[in-house]
GUTOR-872003 format. One record per residue: residue in three letters; z negated, x, y negated of N, C-alpha, C in turn; residue number from 1. Coordinates in nm, 3 decimals, always signed. Example, Ala and Ser with C-alpha at 12.3 -4.5 7.8 and 13.67 -1.06 7.14 Angstrom:
// GUTOR-872003
 residu     nzz     nxx     nyy    cazz    caxx    cayy     czz     cxx     cyy num
    ALA  -0.780  +1.319  +0.569  -0.780  +1.230  +0.450  -0.780  +1.320  +0.330   1
    SER  -0.708  +1.285  +0.225  -0.714  +1.367  +0.106  -0.787  +1.290  -0.003   2
END
This chain:
// GUTOR-872003
 residu     nzz     nxx     nyy    cazz    caxx    cayy     czz     cxx     cyy num
    UNK -10.571  -4.241  -5.540 -10.679  -4.304  -5.493 -10.707  -4.395  -5.627   1
    UNK -10.753  -4.510  -5.629 -10.816  -4.600  -5.742 -10.911  -4.544  -5.813   2
    UNK -10.944  -4.560  -5.943 -11.033  -4.544  -5.994 -11.128  -4.650  -6.029   3
    UNK -11.273  -4.593  -6.065 -11.356  -4.706  -6.095 -11.330  -4.759  -6.241   4
    UNK -11.296  -4.898  -6.224 -11.311  -4.960  -6.356 -11.423  -5.020  -6.399   5
    UNK -11.487  -4.998  -6.512 -11.623  -5.035  -6.561 -11.585  -5.186  -6.631   6
    UNK -11.705  -5.248  -6.664 -11.670  -5.397  -6.718 -11.606  -5.368  -6.842   7
    UNK -11.648  -5.249  -6.942 -11.609  -5.232  -7.054 -11.510  -5.111  -7.049   8
    UNK -11.397  -5.103  -7.062 -11.288  -4.973  -7.044 -11.214  -4.976  -7.187   9
    UNK -11.183  -4.839  -7.223 -11.092  -4.837  -7.349 -10.963  -4.828  -7.301  10
    UNK -10.861  -4.866  -7.385 -10.726  -4.864  -7.363 -10.669  -4.745  -7.326  11
    UNK -10.721  -4.671  -7.380 -10.673  -4.526  -7.358 -10.753  -4.483  -7.238  12
    UNK -10.863  -4.484  -7.209 -10.936  -4.457  -7.086 -10.861  -4.520  -6.937  13
    UNK -10.834  -4.655  -6.993 -10.764  -4.736  -6.863 -10.625  -4.680  -6.834  14
    UNK -10.546  -4.636  -6.948 -10.381  -4.581  -6.932 -10.409  -4.460  -6.854  15
    UNK -10.515  -4.371  -6.880 -10.542  -4.257  -6.815 -10.549  -4.251  -6.665  16
    UNK -10.640  -4.334  -6.643 -10.684  -4.362  -6.521 -10.627  -4.445  -6.410  17
    UNK -10.551  -4.526  -6.449 -10.507  -4.641  -6.367 -10.405  -4.575  -6.281  18
    UNK -10.394  -4.596  -6.163 -10.286  -4.548  -6.059 -10.258  -4.636  -5.974  19
    UNK -10.153  -4.612  -5.860 -10.108  -4.698  -5.759 -10.191  -4.677  -5.640  20
    UNK -10.170  -4.772  -5.515 -10.227  -4.712  -5.406 -10.318  -4.859  -5.339  21
    UNK -10.401  -4.858  -5.272 -10.479  -4.960  -5.211 -10.610  -4.979  -5.311  22
    UNK -10.640  -5.088  -5.371 -10.759  -5.095  -5.451 -10.843  -5.195  -5.380  23
    UNK -10.942  -5.162  -5.372 -11.067  -5.233  -5.300 -11.154  -5.320  -5.409  24
    UNK -11.159  -5.442  -5.447 -11.231  -5.529  -5.530 -11.372  -5.560  -5.447  25
    UNK -11.485  -5.505  -5.495 -11.606  -5.545  -5.432 -11.657  -5.642  -5.522  26
    UNK -11.791  -5.697  -5.469 -11.848  -5.800  -5.543 -11.885  -5.782  -5.676  27
    UNK -11.930  -5.631  -5.702 -11.967  -5.582  -5.822 -11.837  -5.520  -5.923  28
    UNK -11.712  -5.516  -5.883 -11.616  -5.438  -5.955 -11.517  -5.369  -5.862  29
    UNK -11.431  -5.292  -5.920 -11.341  -5.238  -5.850 -11.377  -5.088  -5.838  30
    UNK -11.346  -5.077  -5.713 -11.402  -4.935  -5.662 -11.307  -4.899  -5.519  31
    UNK -11.327  -4.765  -5.487 -11.268  -4.709  -5.387 -11.318  -4.737  -5.281  32
    UNK -11.433  -4.767  -5.254 -11.536  -4.772  -5.140 -11.623  -4.909  -5.147  33
    UNK -11.664  -4.986  -5.060 -11.772  -5.082  -5.062 -11.860  -5.078  -4.978  34
    UNK -11.988  -5.129  -5.017 -12.077  -5.128  -4.894 -12.069  -5.231  -4.792  35
    UNK -12.141  -5.211  -4.664 -12.099  -5.262  -4.540 -12.118  -5.424  -4.577  36
    UNK -12.216  -5.457  -4.647 -12.259  -5.585  -4.664 -12.173  -5.668  -4.790  37
    UNK -12.104  -5.587  -4.832 -12.029  -5.659  -4.958 -11.890  -5.747  -4.912  38
    UNK -11.879  -5.824  -4.980 -11.734  -5.882  -4.965 -11.625  -5.804  -5.055  39
    UNK -11.514  -5.755  -4.995 -11.416  -5.706  -5.051 -11.294  -5.760  -5.045  40
    UNK -11.202  -5.741  -5.137 -11.070  -5.782  -5.156 -10.973  -5.669  -5.160  41
    UNK -10.899  -5.648  -5.018 -10.811  -5.518  -5.040 -10.655  -5.557  -5.091  42
    UNK -10.629  -5.500  -5.180 -10.488  -5.505  -5.213 -10.375  -5.411  -5.235  43
    UNK -10.292  -5.394  -5.180 -10.178  -5.292  -5.181 -10.085  -5.318  -5.264  44
    UNK -10.054  -5.207  -5.347  -9.995  -5.216  -5.481  -9.862  -5.129  -5.446  45
    UNK  -9.733  -5.162  -5.481  -9.628  -5.120  -5.469  -9.535  -5.138  -5.600  46
    UNK  -9.451  -5.051  -5.626  -9.380  -5.073  -5.757  -9.235  -4.986  -5.740  47
    UNK  -9.154  -5.038  -5.822  -9.037  -4.953  -5.847  -8.969  -4.901  -5.693  48
    UNK  -8.964  -5.015  -5.609  -8.885  -4.977  -5.481  -8.756  -4.957  -5.484  49
    UNK  -8.672  -5.039  -5.590  -8.537  -4.984  -5.625  -8.445  -5.038  -5.495  50
    UNK  -8.459  -5.117  -5.432  -8.417  -5.132  -5.302  -8.269  -5.167  -5.309  51
    UNK  -8.166  -5.104  -5.259  -8.027  -5.155  -5.296  -7.981  -5.212  -5.156  52
    UNK  -7.876  -5.282  -5.167  -7.802  -5.355  -5.042  -7.775  -5.271  -4.926  53
    UNK  -7.696  -5.157  -4.969  -7.654  -5.032  -4.888  -7.782  -4.948  -4.860  54
    UNK  -7.827  -4.957  -4.718  -7.944  -4.874  -4.688  -7.917  -4.716  -4.675  55
    UNK  -7.786  -4.680  -4.692  -7.762  -4.537  -4.720  -7.745  -4.484  -4.852  56
    UNK  -7.763  -4.576  -4.952  -7.749  -4.533  -5.080  -7.863  -4.426  -5.124  57
    UNK  -7.844  -4.314  -5.200  -7.906  -4.220  -5.246  -7.922  -4.216  -5.403  58
    UNK  -8.061  -4.177  -5.439  -8.034  -4.180  -5.601  -8.120  -4.063  -5.657  59
    UNK  -8.079  -3.977  -5.723  -8.154  -3.833  -5.743  -8.242  -3.804  -5.630  60
    UNK  -8.153  -3.790  -5.514  -8.217  -3.726  -5.405  -8.291  -3.810  -5.336  61
    UNK  -8.337  -3.929  -5.346  -8.391  -4.019  -5.270  -8.318  -4.135  -5.206  62
    UNK  -8.356  -4.178  -5.091  -8.317  -4.282  -5.025  -8.407  -4.418  -5.029  63
    UNK  -8.412  -4.491  -5.127  -8.522  -4.590  -5.120  -8.539  -4.666  -5.012  64
    UNK  -8.428  -4.703  -4.926  -8.455  -4.794  -4.803  -8.545  -4.693  -4.706  65
    UNK  -8.515  -4.580  -4.701  -8.599  -4.479  -4.595  -8.741  -4.446  -4.652  66
    UNK  -8.733  -4.457  -4.776  -8.893  -4.452  -4.822  -8.965  -4.565  -4.798  67
    UNK  -8.903  -4.694  -4.822  -8.955  -4.808  -4.797  -9.016  -4.828  -4.641  68
    UNK  -8.932  -4.787  -4.573  -8.958  -4.783  -4.425  -9.073  -4.680  -4.376  69
    UNK  -9.083  -4.581  -4.473  -9.196  -4.479  -4.433  -9.303  -4.525  -4.466  70
    UNK  -9.322  -4.600  -4.611  -9.459  -4.647  -4.638  -9.498  -4.780  -4.601  71
    UNK  -9.396  -4.848  -4.515  -9.435  -4.980  -4.456  -9.548  -4.957  -4.366  72
    UNK  -9.553  -4.845  -4.250  -9.663  -4.873  -4.155  -9.801  -4.807  -4.219  73
    UNK  -9.783  -4.746  -4.338  -9.919  -4.720  -4.408  -9.982  -4.860  -4.471  74
    UNK  -9.902  -4.925  -4.526  -9.926  -5.036  -4.602 -10.021  -5.153  -4.479  75
    UNK  -9.937  -5.161  -4.391  -9.971  -5.252  -4.263 -10.093  -5.193  -4.222  76
    UNK -10.110  -5.074  -4.212 -10.226  -5.015  -4.159 -10.368  -5.036  -4.230  77
    UNK -10.333  -5.041  -4.342 -10.434  -5.064  -4.446 -10.502  -5.199  -4.458  78
    UNK -10.427  -5.273  -4.403 -10.477  -5.423  -4.351 -10.512  -5.502  -4.492  79
    UNK -10.436  -5.496  -4.590 -10.459  -5.547  -4.722 -10.451  -5.718  -4.686  80
    UNK -10.520  -5.783  -4.772 -10.527  -5.935  -4.814 -10.415  -5.988  -4.896  81
    UNK -10.367  -5.892  -4.952 -10.267  -5.931  -5.066 -10.171  -5.805  -5.074  82
    UNK -10.039  -5.801  -5.099  -9.960  -5.712  -5.119  -9.883  -5.754  -5.252  83
    UNK  -9.879  -5.650  -5.351  -9.804  -5.671  -5.494  -9.718  -5.591  -5.495  84
    UNK  -9.585  -5.635  -5.534  -9.480  -5.554  -5.564  -9.448  -5.568  -5.723  85
    UNK  -9.505  -5.476  -5.785  -9.508  -5.499  -5.922  -9.394  -5.468  -6.016  86
    UNK  -9.268  -5.514  -5.964  -9.141  -5.506  -6.061  -9.056  -5.400  -6.004  87
    UNK  -8.930  -5.392  -6.074  -8.823  -5.321  -6.018  -8.776  -5.325  -5.860  88
    UNK  -8.814  -5.425  -5.798  -8.787  -5.444  -5.649  -8.624  -5.418  -5.621  89
    UNK  -8.533  -5.444  -5.696  -8.386  -5.437  -5.668  -8.353  -5.287  -5.729  90
    UNK  -8.232  -5.239  -5.682  -8.195  -5.126  -5.736  -8.175  -5.084  -5.877  91
    UNK  -8.054  -5.184  -5.922  -8.019  -5.165  -6.074  -8.028  -5.287  -6.139  92
    UNK  -7.963  -5.367  -6.079  -7.882  -5.523  -6.166  -7.959  -5.655  -6.093  93
    UNK  -8.025  -5.602  -6.005  -8.119  -5.750  -5.940  -8.018  -5.813  -5.882  94
    UNK  -7.930  -5.776  -5.748  -7.806  -5.850  -5.719  -7.891  -5.910  -5.575  95
    UNK  -7.819  -6.036  -5.569  -7.863  -6.108  -5.465  -7.862  -6.013  -5.314  96
    UNK  -7.768  -5.933  -5.276  -7.764  -5.876  -5.164  -7.893  -5.764  -5.156  97
    UNK  -7.931  -5.713  -5.270  -8.029  -5.613  -5.283  -8.171  -5.716  -5.263  98
    UNK  -8.179  -5.840  -5.295  -8.309  -5.913  -5.266  -8.285  -5.979  -5.120  99
    UNK  -8.167  -6.000  -5.061  -8.159  -6.020  -4.914  -8.216  -5.903  -4.831 100
    UNK  -8.167  -5.783  -4.885  -8.213  -5.648  -4.810  -8.377  -5.632  -4.826 101
    UNK  -8.415  -5.678  -4.935  -8.576  -5.650  -4.954  -8.628  -5.775  -4.848 102
    UNK  -8.580  -5.888  -4.852  -8.675  -5.972  -4.789  -8.667  -5.924  -4.632 103
    UNK  -8.530  -5.856  -4.583  -8.562  -5.817  -4.447  -8.656  -5.699  -4.405 104
    UNK  -8.662  -5.614  -4.531  -8.756  -5.503  -4.520  -8.888  -5.551  -4.520 105
    UNK  -8.918  -5.654  -4.593  -9.076  -5.708  -4.588  -9.106  -5.760  -4.484 106
    UNK  -9.035  -5.784  -4.384  -9.092  -5.892  -4.287  -9.217  -5.830  -4.208 107
    UNK  -9.234  -5.678  -4.186  -9.330  -5.622  -4.128  -9.469  -5.633  -4.205 108
    UNK  -9.452  -5.629  -4.326  -9.577  -5.647  -4.425  -9.590  -5.789  -4.418 109
    UNK  -9.502  -5.872  -4.448  -9.544  -6.037  -4.434  -9.630  -6.077  -4.319 110
    UNK  -9.596  -5.999  -4.206  -9.674  -6.030  -4.091  -9.833  -5.990  -4.108 111
    UNK  -9.853  -5.923  -4.196  -9.990  -5.863  -4.251 -10.052  -5.942  -4.336 112
    UNK  -9.971  -5.967  -4.439 -10.025  -6.020  -4.586  -9.925  -6.081  -4.651 113
    UNK  -9.965  -6.192  -4.741  -9.871  -6.231  -4.823  -9.809  -6.130  -4.933 114
    UNK  -9.691  -6.164  -4.984  -9.639  -6.046  -5.083  -9.620  -6.115  -5.209 115
    UNK  -9.633  -6.043  -5.311  -9.636  -6.127  -5.464  -9.528  -6.019  -5.506 116
    UNK  -9.436  -6.092  -5.591  -9.313  -5.995  -5.644  -9.323  -6.023  -5.779 117
    UNK  -9.334  -5.908  -5.874  -9.310  -5.954  -6.018  -9.201  -5.905  -6.057 118
    UNK  -9.155  -5.922  -6.199  -9.040  -5.874  -6.246  -9.046  -5.761  -6.335 119
    UNK  -8.953  -5.664  -6.333  -8.908  -5.550  -6.368  -8.801  -5.532  -6.431 120
    UNK  -8.753  -5.442  -6.508  -8.615  -5.440  -6.583  -8.491  -5.396  -6.515 121
    UNK  -8.506  -5.381  -6.359  -8.405  -5.389  -6.282  -8.408  -5.510  -6.189 122
    UNK  -8.472  -5.616  -6.230  -8.455  -5.758  -6.159  -8.380  -5.831  -6.258 123
    UNK  -8.354  -5.950  -6.158  -8.270  -6.047  -6.215  -8.336  -6.194  -6.153 124
    UNK  -8.388  -6.268  -6.266  -8.486  -6.391  -6.233  -8.410  -6.483  -6.147 125
    UNK  -8.282  -6.489  -6.163  -8.218  -6.614  -6.117  -8.179  -6.577  -5.984 126
    UNK  -8.106  -6.452  -5.968  -8.093  -6.387  -5.843  -8.188  -6.368  -5.730 127
    UNK  -8.324  -6.344  -5.809  -8.444  -6.341  -5.711  -8.494  -6.465  -5.659 128
    UNK  -8.465  -6.563  -5.745  -8.536  -6.680  -5.718  -8.436  -6.753  -5.593 129
    UNK  -8.322  -6.704  -5.621  -8.196  -6.775  -5.513  -8.249  -6.724  -5.373 130
    UNK  -8.280  -6.605  -5.369  -8.338  -6.546  -5.218  -8.483  -6.572  -5.183 131
    UNK  -8.564  -6.531  -5.274  -8.702  -6.600  -5.233  -8.754  -6.714  -5.312 132
    UNK  -8.757  -6.822  -5.223  -8.782  -6.932  -5.273  -8.933  -6.958  -5.299 133
    UNK  -9.015  -6.876  -5.215  -9.140  -6.870  -5.268  -9.214  -6.748  -5.223 134
    UNK  -9.305  -6.693  -5.305  -9.379  -6.590  -5.301  -9.547  -6.613  -5.323 135
    UNK  -9.620  -6.508  -5.272  -9.782  -6.528  -5.287  -9.794  -6.562  -5.431 136
    UNK  -9.876  -6.665  -5.462  -9.924  -6.668  -5.604  -9.887  -6.814  -5.633 137
    UNK  -9.954  -6.885  -5.741  -9.904  -7.003  -5.807  -9.829  -6.976  -5.921 138
    UNK  -9.687  -7.039  -5.930  -9.590  -6.984  -6.033  -9.645  -7.085  -6.164 139
    UNK  -9.660  -7.005  -6.265  -9.694  -7.094  -6.394  -9.583  -7.133  -6.467 140
    UNK  -9.596  -7.242  -6.533  -9.487  -7.332  -6.579  -9.473  -7.267  -6.749 141
    UNK  -9.385  -7.152  -6.742  -9.363  -7.068  -6.851  -9.201  -7.072  -6.864 142
    UNK  -9.135  -7.113  -6.968  -8.997  -7.115  -6.960  -8.948  -6.988  -6.948 143
    UNK  -8.840  -6.955  -6.860  -8.774  -6.833  -6.862  -8.855  -6.716  -6.818 144
    UNK  -8.973  -6.733  -6.764  -9.055  -6.639  -6.698  -9.097  -6.646  -6.568 145
    UNK  -9.142  -6.571  -6.490  -9.197  -6.554  -6.355  -9.322  -6.480  -6.367 146
    UNK  -9.427  -6.577  -6.390  -9.558  -6.553  -6.374  -9.629  -6.612  -6.283 147
    UNK  -9.733  -6.531  -6.192  -9.794  -6.573  -6.081  -9.919  -6.550  -6.122 148
    UNK -10.020  -6.651  -6.047 -10.163  -6.642  -6.052 -10.200  -6.634  -5.919 149
    UNK -10.306  -6.544  -5.886 -10.321  -6.548  -5.724 -10.487  -6.587  -5.720 150
    UNK -10.528  -6.652  -5.654 -10.665  -6.713  -5.657 -10.761  -6.628  -5.553 151
    UNK -10.872  -6.573  -5.566 -10.951  -6.516  -5.457 -11.091  -6.539  -5.508 152
    UNK -11.182  -6.546  -5.407 -11.346  -6.572  -5.452 -11.380  -6.464  -5.544 153
    UNK -11.325  -6.333  -5.531 -11.375  -6.215  -5.608 -11.323  -6.198  -5.732 154
    UNK -11.192  -6.258  -5.753 -11.107  -6.228  -5.859 -10.995  -6.306  -5.882 155
    UNK -10.936  -6.332  -5.997 -10.820  -6.394  -6.012 -10.702  -6.262  -6.054 156
    UNK -10.575  -6.282  -5.994 -10.478  -6.179  -6.057 -10.359  -6.250  -6.105 157
    UNK -10.335  -6.206  -6.222 -10.221  -6.252  -6.314 -10.106  -6.140  -6.295 158
    UNK  -9.991  -6.183  -6.246  -9.889  -6.116  -6.226  -9.770  -6.128  -6.353 159
    UNK  -9.771  -6.085  -6.469  -9.702  -6.118  -6.588  -9.551  -6.063  -6.561 160
    UNK  -9.474  -6.119  -6.642  -9.323  -6.083  -6.664  -9.290  -6.020  -6.788 161
    UNK  -9.250  -5.912  -6.757  -9.205  -5.815  -6.900  -9.058  -5.797  -6.896 162
    UNK  -8.987  -5.853  -6.815  -8.842  -5.842  -6.801  -8.805  -5.914  -6.937 163
    UNK  -8.701  -5.825  -7.002  -8.640  -5.859  -7.105  -8.492  -5.879  -7.092 164
    UNK  -8.428  -5.770  -7.064  -8.273  -5.751  -7.016  -8.283  -5.654  -6.905 165
    UNK  -8.214  -5.734  -6.795  -8.179  -5.637  -6.681  -8.085  -5.538  -6.685 166
    UNK  -8.139  -5.404  -6.628  -8.099  -5.284  -6.622  -8.096  -5.241  -6.749 167
    UNK  -8.174  -5.263  -6.843  -8.221  -5.197  -6.970  -8.358  -5.169  -6.983 168
    UNK  -8.396  -5.080  -7.055  -8.540  -5.021  -7.026  -8.652  -5.093  -7.110 169
    UNK  -8.625  -5.138  -7.181  -8.756  -5.222  -7.311  -8.792  -5.350  -7.229 170
    UNK  -8.917  -5.368  -7.244  -8.963  -5.501  -7.195  -9.050  -5.554  -7.305 171
    UNK  -9.069  -5.708  -7.265  -9.118  -5.779  -7.375  -9.166  -5.919  -7.299 172
    UNK  -9.319  -5.950  -7.322  -9.372  -6.058  -7.277  -9.325  -6.193  -7.343 173
    UNK  -9.309  -6.192  -7.472  -9.263  -6.288  -7.539  -9.384  -6.413  -7.578 174
    UNK  -9.329  -6.495  -7.677  -9.443  -6.564  -7.724  -9.479  -6.675  -7.643 175
    UNK  -9.406  -6.722  -7.569  -9.446  -6.831  -7.463  -9.547  -6.802  -7.357 176
    UNK  -9.504  -6.677  -7.314  -9.614  -6.603  -7.213  -9.727  -6.561  -7.283 177
    UNK  -9.724  -6.510  -7.424  -9.851  -6.468  -7.443  -9.937  -6.589  -7.484 178
    UNK  -9.878  -6.697  -7.536  -9.941  -6.829  -7.568 -10.011  -6.878  -7.435 179
    UNK  -9.927  -6.870  -7.319 -10.014  -6.911  -7.203 -10.129  -6.833  -7.166 180
    UNK -10.117  -6.700  -7.187 -10.206  -6.614  -7.141 -10.356  -6.637  -7.256 181
    UNK -10.316  -6.648  -7.368 -10.424  -6.685  -7.473 -10.502  -6.824  -7.451 182
    UNK -10.439  -6.926  -7.384 -10.475  -7.035  -7.312 -10.571  -7.008  -7.192 183
    UNK -10.502  -6.951  -7.100 -10.562  -6.940  -6.975 -10.695  -6.851  -6.963 184
    UNK -10.660  -6.729  -7.069 -10.808  -6.646  -7.032 -10.937  -6.721  -7.059 185
    UNK -10.959  -6.801  -7.153 -11.081  -6.862  -7.170 -11.137  -6.970  -7.056 186
    UNK -11.033  -7.009  -6.981 -11.083  -7.104  -6.861 -11.117  -7.026  -6.728 187
    UNK -11.072  -6.873  -6.710 -11.123  -6.825  -6.613 -11.240  -6.701  -6.618 188
    UNK -11.340  -6.755  -6.687 -11.425  -6.662  -6.697 -11.549  -6.640  -6.599 189
    UNK -11.527  -6.717  -6.483 -11.624  -6.729  -6.382 -11.610  -6.598  -6.296 190
    UNK -11.513  -6.513  -6.301 -11.486  -6.412  -6.218 -11.405  -6.301  -6.282 191
    UNK -11.372  -6.161  -6.210 -11.286  -6.079  -6.282 -11.140  -6.136  -6.283 192
    UNK -11.077  -6.087  -6.397 -10.935  -6.095  -6.416 -10.845  -5.979  -6.404 193
    UNK -10.759  -5.950  -6.307 -10.690  -5.854  -6.296 -10.538  -5.870  -6.364 194
    UNK -10.493  -5.796  -6.440 -10.349  -5.834  -6.482 -10.275  -5.708  -6.472 195
    UNK -10.145  -5.750  -6.407 -10.033  -5.679  -6.376  -9.925  -5.677  -6.464 196
    UNK  -9.855  -5.580  -6.531  -9.744  -5.595  -6.587  -9.656  -5.474  -6.552 197
    UNK  -9.520  -5.454  -6.531  -9.430  -5.374  -6.493  -9.430  -5.245  -6.578 198
    UNK  -9.398  -5.296  -6.708  -9.346  -5.204  -6.806  -9.504  -5.122  -6.856 199
    UNK  -9.472  -4.994  -6.910  -9.587  -4.929  -6.929  -9.632  -4.964  -7.073 200
    UNK  -9.754  -4.924  -7.105  -9.815  -5.000  -7.230  -9.841  -4.909  -7.344 201
    UNK  -9.728  -4.858  -7.400  -9.740  -4.782  -7.490  -9.646  -4.781  -7.610 202
    UNK  -9.602  -4.697  -7.702  -9.549  -4.742  -7.794  -9.363  -4.661  -7.808 203
    UNK  -9.336  -4.619  -7.685  -9.235  -4.587  -7.671  -9.106  -4.697  -7.633 204
    UNK  -8.972  -4.647  -7.650  -8.873  -4.766  -7.624  -8.866  -4.821  -7.527 205
    UNK  -8.909  -4.769  -7.415  -8.913  -4.842  -7.271  -9.031  -4.898  -7.240 206
    UNK  -9.130  -4.926  -7.349  -9.244  -4.980  -7.311  -9.256  -5.142  -7.350 207
    UNK  -9.369  -5.196  -7.324  -9.365  -5.321  -7.350  -9.351  -5.347  -7.527 208
    UNK  -9.273  -5.413  -7.580  -9.234  -5.442  -7.714  -9.382  -5.492  -7.802 209
    UNK  -9.406  -5.606  -7.711  -9.546  -5.648  -7.799  -9.684  -5.616  -7.713 210
    UNK  -9.692  -5.493  -7.714  -9.807  -5.460  -7.627  -9.924  -5.473  -7.726 211
    UNK  -9.902  -5.450  -7.859 -10.035  -5.456  -7.947 -10.087  -5.600  -7.937 212
    UNK -10.003  -5.705  -7.922 -10.036  -5.844  -7.926 -10.091  -5.875  -7.796 213
    UNK -10.054  -5.810  -7.670 -10.097  -5.818  -7.544 -10.272  -5.776  -7.572 214
    UNK -10.269  -5.653  -7.620 -10.416  -5.621  -7.618 -10.518  -5.699  -7.711 215
    UNK -10.465  -5.745  -7.829 -10.534  -5.813  -7.912 -10.596  -5.960  -7.841 216
    UNK -10.494  -6.007  -7.744 -10.524  -6.116  -7.658 -10.638  -6.075  -7.558 217
    UNK -10.641  -5.968  -7.503 -10.734  -5.928  -7.415 -10.851  -5.879  -7.469 218
    UNK -10.867  -5.827  -7.574 -10.994  -5.760  -7.624 -11.113  -5.850  -7.653 219
    UNK -11.076  -5.991  -7.687 -11.218  -6.081  -7.687 -11.283  -6.133  -7.538 220
    UNK -11.213  -6.065  -7.444 -11.240  -6.100  -7.300 -11.316  -5.989  -7.235 221
    UNK -11.413  -5.949  -7.217 -11.483  -5.806  -7.146 -11.459  -5.839  -6.995 222
END
């Protein structure tokens, strides 16, 4: 279940409590419930689906395609306004056939809500864009990055691109994306901003390499 995120939250507290599932953004903030008279924005969050072209492929005892089919009715039943797949949509190397399989599997969800797909370290931008000509969100003009912004009356969502090398663990936002973020944040103070990034925000080898610069950009904006 989602946790309540206060207006001011420390990095440590956020990393400890942030989770996956269906989050509800009410007029006063992010919560797991909303009053009957509040406007809410229901978002379904998926990540690391690692979908292969071969529906029978298994990995570490799991079958990604079967898992995806299993959770699809749950997502549809939750009736989200938006679905975010936050990276590692494809199996390992982001092959065109993987994305074609994903496109087919997403159809029941797309009948419910638009789907926004971010980049993870097992994705390939060029192959992804070959299959997905358009996804939810406005693509930002940042060289070699797939950054999306979703507008809603209660919030803005920015799905960042931390893909550095396909099928290698490390991630990085890079100077161009950080510059865009630094210029964009001061222009969107009229409502909450929610930022998604695939890689974890620590100091391990598989984390976002420029995480400290990211937090330095975010810190001035409560």
